[in-house]
C-alpha angles and dihedrals in degrees: 000000000000121000142168105272118248117000089211089057094047090051094044092051092045090050093055095038095100096055106018098039110037120177115282119261109260107252119176111268092353117136111230094226119356113232093352127130089207141000090274093060096212115201121241111220106227094188119111100230097176114131139169094200139356093270086072092058130079114263115283094028129099133216104247131213089264092059095252131120117245143081112010122228100187140012093258090068091060131076121276108281093027134102132206110247121175091334098310127100108236127178116254085237133014111262112252109231120191118194120189120191130166105269093231092051091048091051090048091056094047092048091053101037095162093058123085098229112171116201133177118271145172123224132194125181117195089340098312112118125220111183107136109109093350115158130164138196135165116271137199138061120250089358091073085078091063117098092234105065133211121225141212112206117186134186129198116265113271098019125110117270134165097226135105082242129014084245099069122202113200109185121197093203087206094160091055113067090198096044084212107099097088092045092048091048092053091049089050093054091046093052101040108027149039090234115122113232131178118263116251129199136163132245137179107237129205118188116199092343097310123104108251101182149257111325133185119225109210125186123250118240107235139106093302091053092050091051095046088052091054094250131125104286092209099052113130107256132183134188121215100229112141122174114257094258091058097033089059088058093051096252091147093055095096093256126138112273121217095234124040090218089067092067091072090049093052103036118043111211107222100173129030133027106339095217096048114089096151095113094052093044088050090054093050102036100029101043118006098046097041088051088053092052090046093052091049088056092049097263134118115312098206112020097117093038089056090063094051108029128064094244097191092050094046090050089053088050096050093044092049090050088051093050094046090043092233114168095158091083096061101090100007142005098068138101132217120202126185100221127187119239134215089251131018133007124333117271134206120251132186122241115201121232143176101008103169091116094071137091093059100323098112124201112238111204089201093060126074091208129033121202120187096238099121129052122227125180106160105064117140110276090211094055106147097054121109114245116240113276098026118108122234128223140068128348087036119227091197139033100261144120118233097216093048089046093054090050092049093042093057109088096215093046092045090055089049091048092050092048090050094052090049092049092050092053089056097041120118088245098057096038100047118347097061093058090056089047092052092052091047096048092046091051088049096058102025097100091050090050092051091056096041109119094187107046125095097250115110090199141338091274087068092049091050091049089053091049089053088055089059091059090046090053094052090053097043098043091053090050093049096046094049090052095042094048094037089233116200100174 
């Protein structure tokens, strides 16, 4: 069943439509709001959220009284062994994961952190062993340089495994002293938007008998993820994951590339025929870039995009990234999926990914590694747009994303974006519920943090201080955004 996402948001946008979203200026041949049913451009949630019990829902969600996955209201809506805490289903105790690897293999991985060396392993979770087809390697990009490593554990298809996916991501979250930012960002998207995002949950990890620390298991975006989200599992899906040499030139910014072979280096195709990039190239070269050329000549900025992109969903995505102050998604760390719709042609949607650099921890494009040691709350909500006077394209002269730029350059879509951000800042979640969620999540992991020999906290007092900064960010970010965008709703 498809529905408009968030009745509170629909009402909030409608309430401010008269003064925050005035009718578009009549330009010759210019659509008022591409692919929008109204000036507010509400998103239609394509995910099938029906459930019979919580095991049918993504981790962290409950199966509510209406038979739909989402925010829990009571313990009975969660899986067995879980409790409902601030709307999230959390285990009564952190699962205990025990990973065993030949010490020489483990040292070889650590000594060559940039190489994807898979080695055999054995994994047990709360005493249940999973050894058949178990392999492990290091994972991550710049985080491989951190002393506390992240791991990818995989199991052969069809064999038992304990993960959300048989390809298990265990993130060390070394840069984030709370380890909570990615989890909280996922929860924010689930509560406010129609944007799909990978599930995240926490475990205590032991490696070769020694406690390694708190880890976050984060789902993998592939056909199994799409199916678990209630989306078409065969929808073509791409990850923007360019190598550093291409990323530095803006190759992942959805701009035309000079050689068709570069697309496969920049965008990793996760679902669909691996050699066929025609749909993605068609989006970039047949819609996004022509709309950019059109806008430079004084014409529409998003007319072609509106026929190919789910405008309401992408507005949700951009507004959530502005609220969370995420700049790490602009040229990498996002997915695009071409999803079928109940009526009409398939449209592209964004899938959020890798959101640890949020809640005050700001990505610095000039730094190779970002540690969450400083707190920022006043970054530009429209980051990703080209400044006037700077040319777009590849190689990029500025840190931007071409699709984001076209949305923010279109007057109607920019008004809808501003109204969405304003509505998010005044939502029950951001004003009240997120604070309860921060405290519940912090209490959930606090014991594992206190024992963690590999994180950056000297003691629990330091962890508690970092948690307090999360609360501070929520308050100060809302105040800043409402002033910067002159919010009236």
